[in-house]
C-alpha positions, 0 to 999 in steps of 0.5 A: 256802047258795050265793049265787044265780047265772044258770042259764047259768053252771051246770055240766053235771050240776049240781042246782040250785033256781030261786030267782028269775026276772029276766025280767019278767012274760013270762018268769015266765009262760012259765016257769011254764007249762012248770012251771019256777017258783021252788022247782023243782029242776033237773039241768043236762044240757048246756050249748051256748054260752049255752044250757042243756038241763035236766031236771025229773024225766023232762021236758027243757027247752031254754033259750036263753042270754037266758032262762038268764041270767035264771033265778037259781039256787042249788045243791042240797046233797044230804042224803046 
């Protein structure tokens, strides 16, 4: 199990799981409304500056650098 780190630091292609939202009630509500809550698994599609494009299933989300730094994630270890 890896130590949590900000989503903005994840490499393109990485599979990660959200473990905490550190941006207060506003960020928590906004992320939950998008379906990105604690426990969600994401794939990082691209990094652009501090921002990232992630996918969950067939849906893609673009998160700005400020938001990406407040979303704490851990690497997903495949069970293969």
